[in-house]
C-alpha positions in Angstrom: 95.8 103.3 68.4 95.9 99.6 70.0 93.1 98.1 72.0 96.1 97.4 73.9 97.3 101.1 73.9 93.4 102.2 74.7 93.5 99.8 77.7 96.6 101.5 79.4 95.3 104.8 78.5 92.2 104.2 80.0 93.9 103.0 83.3 96.5 105.2 83.8 94.3 108.5 82.9 91.5 107.5 85.3 90.5 109.8 87.8 90.1 107.8 91.1 89.1 110.6 93.2 89.0 110.0 97.2 86.9 106.5 96.4 90.5 105.2 95.2 90.8 103.1 98.7 87.6 101.2 98.1 89.3 99.3 95.0 92.5 98.4 96.7 93.5 94.9 97.6 94.4 94.8 101.5 97.6 92.8 102.4 95.2 90.0 103.6 93.1 89.9 100.5 96.0 89.9 98.5 98.1 86.6 100.1 94.5 84.9 100.6 94.1 85.2 96.7 97.6 84.4 96.1 97.2 81.2 98.8 94.2 79.8 96.6 95.5 80.6 93.5 96.6 77.6 90.8 98.4 80.0 88.5 98.4 83.9 87.5 95.5 83.8 85.6 93.6 82.1 88.4 95.2 84.9 90.6 94.0 87.8 87.9 90.6 86.5 87.2 90.0 86.4 91.5 91.8 89.4 91.9 89.3 91.2 89.3 86.0 89.4 91.0 86.9 91.0 94.0 87.6 94.5 92.6 84.2 94.3 91.1 82.1 93.0 94.2 84.0 96.1 96.3 83.2 98.6 93.3 79.9 96.8 93.4 79.4 97.4 97.3 80.8 100.8 97.2 78.5 102.0 94.7 75.6 100.4 97.0 76.8 102.6 99.8 76.9 105.4 97.9 73.5 105.5 96.6 72.5 104.8 100.2 73.9 107.8 101.2 72.5 109.8 98.6 68.7 108.3 99.7 69.9 109.5 103.1 70.4 112.9 102.4 67.2 113.3 100.1 65.2 112.3 103.3 66.5 114.9 105.5 
């Protein structure tokens, strides 16, 4: 199995659960990225970075919820 095949298997086989909406770009976010991208590579790179930031924020929120649940 090639690296590319493993990549697509990982993407397609991932169970998003209930948190999928937190990693999806909104139309406004996508429009903004397209507007400021010089080419498709810049667009892809920016979308990846923004998704990573959204993921970090989501993770922090989940950990905050866990801490609140433990305190109760």
